[in-house]
mmCIF file of the N, C-alpha and C atoms, coordinates in Angstrom:
data_MODEL
# 
_entry.id   MODEL 
# 
loop_
_atom_site.group_PDB 
_atom_site.id 
_atom_site.type_symbol 
_atom_site.label_atom_id 
_atom_site.label_alt_id 
_atom_site.label_comp_id 
_atom_site.label_asym_id 
_atom_site.label_entity_id 
_atom_site.label_seq_id 
_atom_site.pdbx_PDB_ins_code 
_atom_site.Cartn_x 
_atom_site.Cartn_y 
_atom_site.Cartn_z 
_atom_site.occupancy 
_atom_site.B_iso_or_equiv 
_atom_site.pdbx_formal_charge 
_atom_site.auth_seq_id 
_atom_site.auth_comp_id 
_atom_site.auth_asym_id 
_atom_site.auth_atom_id 
_atom_site.pdbx_PDB_model_num 
ATOM 1   N N  . UNK A 1 1  ? -15.098 -19.358 -10.940 1.00 0.00 ? 1  UNK A N  1 
ATOM 2   C CA . UNK A 1 1  ? -15.084 -18.092 -10.234 1.00 0.00 ? 1  UNK A CA 1 
ATOM 3   C C  . UNK A 1 1  ? -14.664 -16.985 -11.206 1.00 0.00 ? 1  UNK A C  1 
ATOM 4   N N  . UNK A 1 2  ? -15.171 -15.817 -10.962 1.00 0.00 ? 2  UNK A N  1 
ATOM 5   C CA . UNK A 1 2  ? -14.893 -14.656 -11.803 1.00 0.00 ? 2  UNK A CA 1 
ATOM 6   C C  . UNK A 1 2  ? -13.404 -14.292 -11.751 1.00 0.00 ? 2  UNK A C  1 
ATOM 7   N N  . UNK A 1 3  ? -12.827 -14.009 -12.900 1.00 0.00 ? 3  UNK A N  1 
ATOM 8   C CA . UNK A 1 3  ? -11.404 -13.653 -12.973 1.00 0.00 ? 3  UNK A CA 1 
ATOM 9   C C  . UNK A 1 3  ? -11.110 -12.366 -12.214 1.00 0.00 ? 3  UNK A C  1 
ATOM 10  N N  . UNK A 1 4  ? -12.096 -11.502 -12.103 1.00 0.00 ? 4  UNK A N  1 
ATOM 11  C CA . UNK A 1 4  ? -11.896 -10.240 -11.387 1.00 0.00 ? 4  UNK A CA 1 
ATOM 12  C C  . UNK A 1 4  ? -11.666 -10.473 -9.895  1.00 0.00 ? 4  UNK A C  1 
ATOM 13  N N  . UNK A 1 5  ? -12.241 -11.541 -9.356  1.00 0.00 ? 5  UNK A N  1 
ATOM 14  C CA . UNK A 1 5  ? -12.025 -11.869 -7.944  1.00 0.00 ? 5  UNK A CA 1 
ATOM 15  C C  . UNK A 1 5  ? -10.570 -12.267 -7.722  1.00 0.00 ? 5  UNK A C  1 
ATOM 16  N N  . UNK A 1 6  ? -10.020 -13.056 -8.641  1.00 0.00 ? 6  UNK A N  1 
ATOM 17  C CA . UNK A 1 6  ? -8.605  -13.425 -8.544  1.00 0.00 ? 6  UNK A CA 1 
ATOM 18  C C  . UNK A 1 6  ? -7.716  -12.189 -8.640  1.00 0.00 ? 6  UNK A C  1 
ATOM 19  N N  . UNK A 1 7  ? -8.041  -11.294 -9.548  1.00 0.00 ? 7  UNK A N  1 
ATOM 20  C CA . UNK A 1 7  ? -7.274  -10.063 -9.700  1.00 0.00 ? 7  UNK A CA 1 
ATOM 21  C C  . UNK A 1 7  ? -7.337  -9.226  -8.424  1.00 0.00 ? 7  UNK A C  1 
ATOM 22  N N  . UNK A 1 8  ? -8.512  -9.120  -7.835  1.00 0.00 ? 8  UNK A N  1 
ATOM 23  C CA . UNK A 1 8  ? -8.676  -8.372  -6.591  1.00 0.00 ? 8  UNK A CA 1 
ATOM 24  C C  . UNK A 1 8  ? -7.844  -8.993  -5.475  1.00 0.00 ? 8  UNK A C  1 
ATOM 25  N N  . UNK A 1 9  ? -7.812  -10.312 -5.411  1.00 0.00 ? 9  UNK A N  1 
ATOM 26  C CA . UNK A 1 9  ? -7.024  -11.007 -4.397  1.00 0.00 ? 9  UNK A CA 1 
ATOM 27  C C  . UNK A 1 9  ? -5.538  -10.721 -4.563  1.00 0.00 ? 9  UNK A C  1 
ATOM 28  N N  . UNK A 1 10 ? -5.060  -10.787 -5.786  1.00 0.00 ? 10 UNK A N  1 
ATOM 29  C CA . UNK A 1 10 ? -3.642  -10.538 -6.056  1.00 0.00 ? 10 UNK A CA 1 
ATOM 30  C C  . UNK A 1 10 ? -3.276  -9.095  -5.727  1.00 0.00 ? 10 UNK A C  1 
ATOM 31  N N  . UNK A 1 11 ? -4.109  -8.161  -6.143  1.00 0.00 ? 11 UNK A N  1 
ATOM 32  C CA . UNK A 1 11 ? -3.834  -6.745  -5.879  1.00 0.00 ? 11 UNK A CA 1 
ATOM 33  C C  . UNK A 1 11 ? -3.842  -6.464  -4.380  1.00 0.00 ? 11 UNK A C  1 
ATOM 34  N N  . UNK A 1 12 ? -4.774  -7.042  -3.654  1.00 0.00 ? 12 UNK A N  1 
ATOM 35  C CA . UNK A 1 12 ? -4.829  -6.846  -2.202  1.00 0.00 ? 12 UNK A CA 1 
ATOM 36  C C  . UNK A 1 12 ? -3.575  -7.386  -1.530  1.00 0.00 ? 12 UNK A C  1 
ATOM 37  N N  . UNK A 1 13 ? -3.109  -8.538  -1.986  1.00 0.00 ? 13 UNK A N  1 
ATOM 38  C CA . UNK A 1 13 ? -1.888  -9.121  -1.442  1.00 0.00 ? 13 UNK A CA 1 
ATOM 39  C C  . UNK A 1 13 ? -0.685  -8.224  -1.711  1.00 0.00 ? 13 UNK A C  1 
ATOM 40  N N  . UNK A 1 14 ? -0.576  -7.737  -2.934  1.00 0.00 ? 14 UNK A N  1 
ATOM 41  C CA . UNK A 1 14 ? 0.561   -6.883  -3.305  1.00 0.00 ? 14 UNK A CA 1 
ATOM 42  C C  . UNK A 1 14 ? 0.560   -5.593  -2.494  1.00 0.00 ? 14 UNK A C  1 
ATOM 43  N N  . UNK A 1 15 ? -0.589  -4.974  -2.335  1.00 0.00 ? 15 UNK A N  1 
ATOM 44  C CA . UNK A 1 15 ? -0.673  -3.735  -1.556  1.00 0.00 ? 15 UNK A CA 1 
ATOM 45  C C  . UNK A 1 15 ? -0.248  -3.990  -0.110  1.00 0.00 ? 15 UNK A C  1 
ATOM 46  N N  . UNK A 1 16 ? -0.650  -5.111  0.447   1.00 0.00 ? 16 UNK A N  1 
ATOM 47  C CA . UNK A 1 16 ? -0.252  -5.446  1.817   1.00 0.00 ? 16 UNK A CA 1 
ATOM 48  C C  . UNK A 1 16 ? 1.228   -5.729  1.964   1.00 0.00 ? 16 UNK A C  1 
ATOM 49  N N  . UNK A 1 17 ? 1.843   -6.284  0.936   1.00 0.00 ? 17 UNK A N  1 
ATOM 50  C CA . UNK A 1 17 ? 3.256   -6.655  0.999   1.00 0.00 ? 17 UNK A CA 1 
ATOM 51  C C  . UNK A 1 17 ? 4.209   -5.499  0.710   1.00 0.00 ? 17 UNK A C  1 
ATOM 52  N N  . UNK A 1 18 ? 3.731   -4.463  0.059   1.00 0.00 ? 18 UNK A N  1 
ATOM 53  C CA . UNK A 1 18 ? 4.610   -3.356  -0.342  1.00 0.00 ? 18 UNK A CA 1 
ATOM 54  C C  . UNK A 1 18 ? 5.349   -2.778  0.862   1.00 0.00 ? 18 UNK A C  1 
ATOM 55  N N  . UNK A 1 19 ? 4.633   -2.552  1.937   1.00 0.00 ? 19 UNK A N  1 
ATOM 56  C CA . UNK A 1 19 ? 5.249   -1.958  3.124   1.00 0.00 ? 19 UNK A CA 1 
ATOM 57  C C  . UNK A 1 19 ? 6.274   -2.905  3.741   1.00 0.00 ? 19 UNK A C  1 
ATOM 58  N N  . UNK A 1 20 ? 6.013   -4.195  3.703   1.00 0.00 ? 20 UNK A N  1 
ATOM 59  C CA . UNK A 1 20 ? 6.935   -5.156  4.300   1.00 0.00 ? 20 UNK A CA 1 
ATOM 60  C C  . UNK A 1 20 ? 8.170   -5.382  3.439   1.00 0.00 ? 20 UNK A C  1 
ATOM 61  N N  . UNK A 1 21 ? 8.011   -5.348  2.134   1.00 0.00 ? 21 UNK A N  1 
ATOM 62  C CA . UNK A 1 21 ? 9.139   -5.585  1.231   1.00 0.00 ? 21 UNK A CA 1 
ATOM 63  C C  . UNK A 1 21 ? 10.185  -4.494  1.380   1.00 0.00 ? 21 UNK A C  1 
ATOM 64  N N  . UNK A 1 22 ? 9.770   -3.251  1.453   1.00 0.00 ? 22 UNK A N  1 
ATOM 65  C CA . UNK A 1 22 ? 10.725  -2.146  1.549   1.00 0.00 ? 22 UNK A CA 1 
ATOM 66  C C  . UNK A 1 22 ? 11.543  -2.246  2.828   1.00 0.00 ? 22 UNK A C  1 
ATOM 67  N N  . UNK A 1 23 ? 10.973  -2.792  3.876   1.00 0.00 ? 23 UNK A N  1 
ATOM 68  C CA . UNK A 1 23 ? 11.723  -2.974  5.122   1.00 0.00 ? 23 UNK A CA 1 
ATOM 69  C C  . UNK A 1 23 ? 12.873  -3.950  4.966   1.00 0.00 ? 23 UNK A C  1 
ATOM 70  N N  . UNK A 1 24 ? 12.705  -4.956  4.128   1.00 0.00 ? 24 UNK A N  1 
ATOM 71  C CA . UNK A 1 24 ? 13.749  -5.946  3.906   1.00 0.00 ? 24 UNK A CA 1 
ATOM 72  C C  . UNK A 1 24 ? 14.899  -5.448  3.051   1.00 0.00 ? 24 UNK A C  1 
ATOM 73  N N  . UNK A 1 25 ? 14.633  -4.478  2.216   1.00 0.00 ? 25 UNK A N  1 
ATOM 74  C CA . UNK A 1 25 ? 15.683  -3.960  1.328   1.00 0.00 ? 25 UNK A CA 1 
ATOM 75  C C  . UNK A 1 25 ? 16.031  -2.513  1.667   1.00 0.00 ? 25 UNK A C  1 
ATOM 76  N N  . UNK A 1 26 ? 15.753  -2.128  2.892   1.00 0.00 ? 26 UNK A N  1 
ATOM 77  C CA . UNK A 1 26 ? 15.945  -0.737  3.300   1.00 0.00 ? 26 UNK A CA 1 
ATOM 78  C C  . UNK A 1 26 ? 17.396  -0.288  3.168   1.00 0.00 ? 26 UNK A C  1 
ATOM 79  N N  . UNK A 1 27 ? 18.341  -1.153  3.516   1.00 0.00 ? 27 UNK A N  1 
ATOM 80  C CA . UNK A 1 27 ? 19.756  -0.766  3.407   1.00 0.00 ? 27 UNK A CA 1 
ATOM 81  C C  . UNK A 1 27 ? 20.176  -0.555  1.954   1.00 0.00 ? 27 UNK A C  1 
ATOM 82  N N  . UNK A 1 28 ? 19.626  -1.348  1.047   1.00 0.00 ? 28 UNK A N  1 
ATOM 83  C CA . UNK A 1 28 ? 19.929  -1.193  -0.379  1.00 0.00 ? 28 UNK A CA 1 
ATOM 84  C C  . UNK A 1 28 ? 19.356  0.128   -0.897  1.00 0.00 ? 28 UNK A C  1 
ATOM 85  N N  . UNK A 1 29 ? 18.128  0.425   -0.500  1.00 0.00 ? 29 UNK A N  1 
ATOM 86  C CA . UNK A 1 29 ? 17.492  1.681   -0.910  1.00 0.00 ? 29 UNK A CA 1 
ATOM 87  C C  . UNK A 1 29 ? 18.292  2.870   -0.380  1.00 0.00 ? 29 UNK A C  1 
ATOM 88  N N  . UNK A 1 30 ? 18.705  2.786   0.877   1.00 0.00 ? 30 UNK A N  1 
ATOM 89  C CA . UNK A 1 30 ? 19.481  3.876   1.478   1.00 0.00 ? 30 UNK A CA 1 
ATOM 90  C C  . UNK A 1 30 ? 20.796  4.082   0.733   1.00 0.00 ? 30 UNK A C  1 
ATOM 91  N N  . UNK A 1 31 ? 21.475  2.991   0.390   1.00 0.00 ? 31 UNK A N  1 
ATOM 92  C CA . UNK A 1 31 ? 22.733  3.108   -0.355  1.00 0.00 ? 31 UNK A CA 1 
ATOM 93  C C  . UNK A 1 31 ? 22.509  3.702   -1.739  1.00 0.00 ? 31 UNK A C  1 
ATOM 94  N N  . UNK A 1 32 ? 21.472  3.264   -2.424  1.00 0.00 ? 32 UNK A N  1 
ATOM 95  C CA . UNK A 1 32 ? 21.192  3.773   -3.771  1.00 0.00 ? 32 UNK A CA 1 
ATOM 96  C C  . UNK A 1 32 ? 20.850  5.260   -3.772  1.00 0.00 ? 32 UNK A C  1 
ATOM 97  N N  . UNK A 1 33 ? 20.170  5.707   -2.732  1.00 0.00 ? 33 UNK A N  1 
ATOM 98  C CA . UNK A 1 33 ? 19.772  7.116   -2.650  1.00 0.00 ? 33 UNK A CA 1 
ATOM 99  C C  . UNK A 1 33 ? 20.804  7.981   -1.926  1.00 0.00 ? 33 UNK A C  1 
ATOM 100 N N  . UNK A 1 34 ? 21.881  7.339   -1.449  1.00 0.00 ? 34 UNK A N  1 
ATOM 101 C CA . UNK A 1 34 ? 22.936  8.045   -0.701  1.00 0.00 ? 34 UNK A CA 1 
ATOM 102 C C  . UNK A 1 34 ? 22.383  8.784   0.517   1.00 0.00 ? 34 UNK A C  1 
ATOM 103 N N  . UNK A 1 35 ? 21.532  8.084   1.275   1.00 0.00 ? 35 UNK A N  1 
ATOM 104 C CA . UNK A 1 35 ? 20.970  8.639   2.501   1.00 0.00 ? 35 UNK A CA 1 
ATOM 105 C C  . UNK A 1 35 ? 21.151  7.616   3.612   1.00 0.00 ? 35 UNK A C  1 
ATOM 106 N N  . UNK A 1 36 ? 20.900  8.025   4.845   1.00 0.00 ? 36 UNK A N  1 
ATOM 107 C CA . UNK A 1 36 ? 21.034  7.102   5.971   1.00 0.00 ? 36 UNK A CA 1 
ATOM 108 C C  . UNK A 1 36 ? 19.852  6.132   5.995   1.00 0.00 ? 36 UNK A C  1 
ATOM 109 N N  . UNK A 1 37 ? 20.043  5.038   6.731   1.00 0.00 ? 37 UNK A N  1 
ATOM 110 C CA . UNK A 1 37 ? 18.959  4.056   6.854   1.00 0.00 ? 37 UNK A CA 1 
ATOM 111 C C  . UNK A 1 37 ? 17.766  4.681   7.578   1.00 0.00 ? 37 UNK A C  1 
ATOM 112 N N  . UNK A 1 38 ? 18.037  5.559   8.529   1.00 0.00 ? 38 UNK A N  1 
ATOM 113 C CA . UNK A 1 38 ? 16.953  6.257   9.230   1.00 0.00 ? 38 UNK A CA 1 
ATOM 114 C C  . UNK A 1 38 ? 16.109  7.107   8.303   1.00 0.00 ? 38 UNK A C  1 
ATOM 115 N N  . UNK A 1 39 ? 16.786  7.810   7.405   1.00 0.00 ? 39 UNK A N  1 
ATOM 116 C CA . UNK A 1 39 ? 16.046  8.629   6.439   1.00 0.00 ? 39 UNK A CA 1 
ATOM 117 C C  . UNK A 1 39 ? 15.261  7.744   5.478   1.00 0.00 ? 39 UNK A C  1 
ATOM 118 N N  . UNK A 1 40 ? 15.859  6.642   5.070   1.00 0.00 ? 40 UNK A N  1 
ATOM 119 C CA . UNK A 1 40 ? 15.147  5.722   4.185   1.00 0.00 ? 40 UNK A CA 1 
ATOM 120 C C  . UNK A 1 40 ? 13.957  5.094   4.906   1.00 0.00 ? 40 UNK A C  1 
ATOM 121 N N  . UNK A 1 41 ? 14.087  4.912   6.220   1.00 0.00 ? 41 UNK A N  1 
ATOM 122 C CA . UNK A 1 41 ? 12.981  4.379   7.011   1.00 0.00 ? 41 UNK A CA 1 
ATOM 123 C C  . UNK A 1 41 ? 11.770  5.290   7.004   1.00 0.00 ? 41 UNK A C  1 
ATOM 124 N N  . UNK A 1 42 ? 12.002  6.562   6.759   1.00 0.00 ? 42 UNK A N  1 
ATOM 125 C CA . UNK A 1 42 ? 10.880  7.500   6.657   1.00 0.00 ? 42 UNK A CA 1 
ATOM 126 C C  . UNK A 1 42 ? 9.971   7.155   5.477   1.00 0.00 ? 42 UNK A C  1 
ATOM 127 N N  . UNK A 1 43 ? 10.518  6.464   4.469   1.00 0.00 ? 43 UNK A N  1 
ATOM 128 C CA . UNK A 1 43 ? 9.678   6.022   3.349   1.00 0.00 ? 43 UNK A CA 1 
ATOM 129 C C  . UNK A 1 43 ? 8.542   5.136   3.847   1.00 0.00 ? 43 UNK A C  1 
ATOM 130 N N  . UNK A 1 44 ? 8.873   4.221   4.748   1.00 0.00 ? 44 UNK A N  1 
ATOM 131 C CA . UNK A 1 44 ? 7.854   3.329   5.303   1.00 0.00 ? 44 UNK A CA 1 
ATOM 132 C C  . UNK A 1 44 ? 6.858   4.123   6.140   1.00 0.00 ? 44 UNK A C  1 
ATOM 133 N N  . UNK A 1 45 ? 7.368   5.061   6.931   1.00 0.00 ? 45 UNK A N  1 
ATOM 134 C CA . UNK A 1 45 ? 6.498   5.879   7.773   1.00 0.00 ? 45 UNK A CA 1 
ATOM 135 C C  . UNK A 1 45 ? 5.542   6.718   6.937   1.00 0.00 ? 45 UNK A C  1 
ATOM 136 N N  . UNK A 1 46 ? 6.062   7.355   5.909   1.00 0.00 ? 46 UNK A N  1 
ATOM 137 C CA . UNK A 1 46 ? 5.225   8.201   5.052   1.00 0.00 ? 46 UNK A CA 1 
ATOM 138 C C  . UNK A 1 46 ? 4.176   7.369   4.334   1.00 0.00 ? 46 UNK A C  1 
ATOM 139 N N  . UNK A 1 47 ? 4.581   6.209   3.801   1.00 0.00 ? 47 UNK A N  1 
ATOM 140 C CA . UNK A 1 47 ? 3.625   5.331   3.131   1.00 0.00 ? 47 UNK A CA 1 
ATOM 141 C C  . UNK A 1 47 ? 2.516   4.920   4.092   1.00 0.00 ? 47 UNK A C  1 
ATOM 142 N N  . UNK A 1 48 ? 2.888   4.538   5.312   1.00 0.00 ? 48 UNK A N  1 
ATOM 143 C CA . UNK A 1 48 ? 1.899   4.102   6.297   1.00 0.00 ? 48 UNK A CA 1 
ATOM 144 C C  . UNK A 1 48 ? 0.943   5.225   6.674   1.00 0.00 ? 48 UNK A C  1 
ATOM 145 N N  . UNK A 1 49 ? 1.478   6.424   6.846   1.00 0.00 ? 49 UNK A N  1 
ATOM 146 C CA . UNK A 1 49 ? 0.621   7.559   7.195   1.00 0.00 ? 49 UNK A CA 1 
ATOM 147 C C  . UNK A 1 49 ? -0.357  7.899   6.072   1.00 0.00 ? 49 UNK A C  1 
ATOM 148 N N  . UNK A 1 50 ? 0.140   7.920   4.848   1.00 0.00 ? 50 UNK A N  1 
ATOM 149 C CA . UNK A 1 50 ? -0.743  8.203   3.707   1.00 0.00 ? 50 UNK A CA 1 
ATOM 150 C C  . UNK A 1 50 ? -1.827  7.139   3.606   1.00 0.00 ? 50 UNK A C  1 
ATOM 151 N N  . UNK A 1 51 ? -1.453  5.888   3.774   1.00 0.00 ? 51 UNK A N  1 
ATOM 152 C CA . UNK A 1 51 ? -2.414  4.786   3.709   1.00 0.00 ? 51 UNK A CA 1 
ATOM 153 C C  . UNK A 1 51 ? -3.448  4.912   4.826   1.00 0.00 ? 51 UNK A C  1 
ATOM 154 N N  . UNK A 1 52 ? -2.983  5.221   6.043   1.00 0.00 ? 52 UNK A N  1 
ATOM 155 C CA . UNK A 1 52 ? -3.888  5.334   7.189   1.00 0.00 ? 52 UNK A CA 1 
ATOM 156 C C  . UNK A 1 52 ? -4.841  6.513   7.058   1.00 0.00 ? 52 UNK A C  1 
ATOM 157 N N  . UNK A 1 53 ? -4.384  7.595   6.461   1.00 0.00 ? 53 UNK A N  1 
ATOM 158 C CA . UNK A 1 53 ? -5.240  8.773   6.289   1.00 0.00 ? 53 UNK A CA 1 
ATOM 159 C C  . UNK A 1 53 ? -6.184  8.595   5.101   1.00 0.00 ? 53 UNK A C  1 
ATOM 160 N N  . UNK A 1 54 ? -5.676  8.035   4.007   1.00 0.00 ? 54 UNK A N  1 
ATOM 161 C CA . UNK A 1 54 ? -6.479  7.918   2.790   1.00 0.00 ? 54 UNK A CA 1 
ATOM 162 C C  . UNK A 1 54 ? -7.564  6.848   2.889   1.00 0.00 ? 54 UNK A C  1 
ATOM 163 N N  . UNK A 1 55 ? -7.313  5.774   3.609   1.00 0.00 ? 55 UNK A N  1 
ATOM 164 C CA . UNK A 1 55 ? -8.285  4.674   3.668   1.00 0.00 ? 55 UNK A CA 1 
ATOM 165 C C  . UNK A 1 55 ? -9.646  5.117   4.203   1.00 0.00 ? 55 UNK A C  1 
ATOM 166 N N  . UNK A 1 56 ? -9.731  5.779   5.359   1.00 0.00 ? 56 UNK A N  1 
ATOM 167 C CA . UNK A 1 56 ? -11.049 6.206   5.835   1.00 0.00 ? 56 UNK A CA 1 
ATOM 168 C C  . UNK A 1 56 ? -11.702 7.258   4.936   1.00 0.00 ? 56 UNK A C  1 
ATOM 169 N N  . UNK A 1 57 ? -10.881 8.142   4.368   1.00 0.00 ? 57 UNK A N  1 
ATOM 170 C CA . UNK A 1 57 ? -11.429 9.168   3.479   1.00 0.00 ? 57 UNK A CA 1 
ATOM 171 C C  . UNK A 1 57 ? -12.048 8.521   2.246   1.00 0.00 ? 57 UNK A C  1 
ATOM 172 N N  . UNK A 1 58 ? -11.336 7.572   1.652   1.00 0.00 ? 58 UNK A N  1 
ATOM 173 C CA . UNK A 1 58 ? -11.880 6.873   0.485   1.00 0.00 ? 58 UNK A CA 1 
ATOM 174 C C  . UNK A 1 58 ? -13.111 6.055   0.847   1.00 0.00 ? 58 UNK A C  1 
ATOM 175 N N  . UNK A 1 59 ? -13.140 5.506   2.052   1.00 0.00 ? 59 UNK A N  1 
ATOM 176 C CA . UNK A 1 59 ? -14.313 4.760   2.505   1.00 0.00 ? 59 UNK A CA 1 
ATOM 177 C C  . UNK A 1 59 ? -15.533 5.670   2.571   1.00 0.00 ? 59 UNK A C  1 
ATOM 178 N N  . UNK A 1 60 ? -15.362 6.864   3.087   1.00 0.00 ? 60 UNK A N  1 
ATOM 179 C CA . UNK A 1 60 ? -16.471 7.823   3.171   1.00 0.00 ? 60 UNK A CA 1 
ATOM 180 C C  . UNK A 1 60 ? -16.904 8.278   1.780   1.00 0.00 ? 60 UNK A C  1 
ATOM 181 N N  . UNK A 1 61 ? -15.929 8.583   0.920   1.00 0.00 ? 61 UNK A N  1 
ATOM 182 C CA . UNK A 1 61 ? -16.248 9.068   -0.424  1.00 0.00 ? 61 UNK A CA 1 
ATOM 183 C C  . UNK A 1 61 ? -16.951 8.019   -1.278  1.00 0.00 ? 61 UNK A C  1 
ATOM 184 N N  . UNK A 1 62 ? -16.675 6.760   -1.028  1.00 0.00 ? 62 UNK A N  1 
ATOM 185 C CA . UNK A 1 62 ? -17.279 5.693   -1.832  1.00 0.00 ? 62 UNK A CA 1 
ATOM 186 C C  . UNK A 1 62 ? -18.429 4.997   -1.112  1.00 0.00 ? 62 UNK A C  1 
ATOM 187 N N  . UNK A 1 63 ? -18.916 5.573   -0.023  1.00 0.00 ? 63 UNK A N  1 
ATOM 188 C CA . UNK A 1 63 ? -19.971 4.920   0.753   1.00 0.00 ? 63 UNK A CA 1 
ATOM 189 C C  . UNK A 1 63 ? -21.282 4.780   -0.017  1.00 0.00 ? 63 UNK A C  1 
ATOM 190 N N  . UNK A 1 64 ? -21.505 5.628   -0.995  1.00 0.00 ? 64 UNK A N  1 
ATOM 191 C CA . UNK A 1 64 ? -22.747 5.558   -1.760  1.00 0.00 ? 64 UNK A CA 1 
ATOM 192 C C  . UNK A 1 64 ? -22.717 4.560   -2.906  1.00 0.00 ? 64 UNK A C  1 
ATOM 193 N N  . UNK A 1 65 ? -21.575 3.961   -3.152  1.00 0.00 ? 65 UNK A N  1 
ATOM 194 C CA . UNK A 1 65 ? -21.434 3.015   -4.259  1.00 0.00 ? 65 UNK A CA 1 
ATOM 195 C C  . UNK A 1 65 ? -21.577 1.597   -3.723  1.00 0.00 ? 65 UNK A C  1 
ATOM 196 N N  . UNK A 1 66 ? -22.293 0.778   -4.457  1.00 0.00 ? 66 UNK A N  1 
ATOM 197 C CA . UNK A 1 66 ? -22.471 -0.614  -4.065  1.00 0.00 ? 66 UNK A CA 1 
ATOM 198 C C  . UNK A 1 66 ? -21.099 -1.287  -3.943  1.00 0.00 ? 66 UNK A C  1 
ATOM 199 N N  . UNK A 1 67 ? -20.856 -1.994  -2.846  1.00 0.00 ? 67 UNK A N  1 
ATOM 200 C CA . UNK A 1 67 ? -19.544 -2.577  -2.554  1.00 0.00 ? 67 UNK A CA 1 
ATOM 201 C C  . UNK A 1 67 ? -19.091 -3.575  -3.617  1.00 0.00 ? 67 UNK A C  1 
ATOM 202 N N  . UNK A 1 68 ? -19.982 -4.413  -4.073  1.00 0.00 ? 68 UNK A N  1 
ATOM 203 C CA . UNK A 1 68 ? -19.591 -5.400  -5.080  1.00 0.00 ? 68 UNK A CA 1 
ATOM 204 C C  . UNK A 1 68 ? -19.143 -4.700  -6.359  1.00 0.00 ? 68 UNK A C  1 
ATOM 205 N N  . UNK A 1 69 ? -19.870 -3.697  -6.764  1.00 0.00 ? 69 UNK A N  1 
ATOM 206 C CA . UNK A 1 69 ? -19.509 -2.949  -7.974  1.00 0.00 ? 69 UNK A CA 1 
ATOM 207 C C  . UNK A 1 69 ? -18.193 -2.205  -7.777  1.00 0.00 ? 69 UNK A C  1 
ATOM 208 N N  . UNK A 1 70 ? -17.980 -1.691  -6.585  1.00 0.00 ? 70 UNK A N  1 
ATOM 209 C CA . UNK A 1 70 ? -16.770 -0.931  -6.290  1.00 0.00 ? 70 UNK A CA 1 
ATOM 210 C C  . UNK A 1 70 ? -15.527 -1.818  -6.319  1.00 0.00 ? 70 UNK A C  1 
ATOM 211 N N  . UNK A 1 71 ? -15.613 -3.007  -5.767  1.00 0.00 ? 71 UNK A N  1 
ATOM 212 C CA . UNK A 1 71 ? -14.442 -3.885  -5.711  1.00 0.00 ? 71 UNK A CA 1 
ATOM 213 C C  . UNK A 1 71 ? -14.194 -4.629  -7.007  1.00 0.00 ? 71 UNK A C  1 
ATOM 214 N N  . UNK A 1 72 ? -15.230 -4.875  -7.760  1.00 0.00 ? 72 UNK A N  1 
ATOM 215 C CA . UNK A 1 72 ? -15.039 -5.596  -9.020  1.00 0.00 ? 72 UNK A CA 1 
ATOM 216 C C  . UNK A 1 72 ? -15.011 -4.620  -10.162 1.00 0.00 ? 72 UNK A C  1 
# 
């Protein structure tokens, strides 16, 4: 199998886990930044909103590119 497929799989996994990992260490992040846990929780909210808004926009912008070429 092409090495690029493995790389794509790993990158997709990491992108999916980023939002979940920060939730587990939220208290540590809040302490390091000297902010409340609620304020640190906004990091997850902002990341999710940016991801939710950017995904459809990028899908539209890349609609003319062949999918296999785009992902690999």
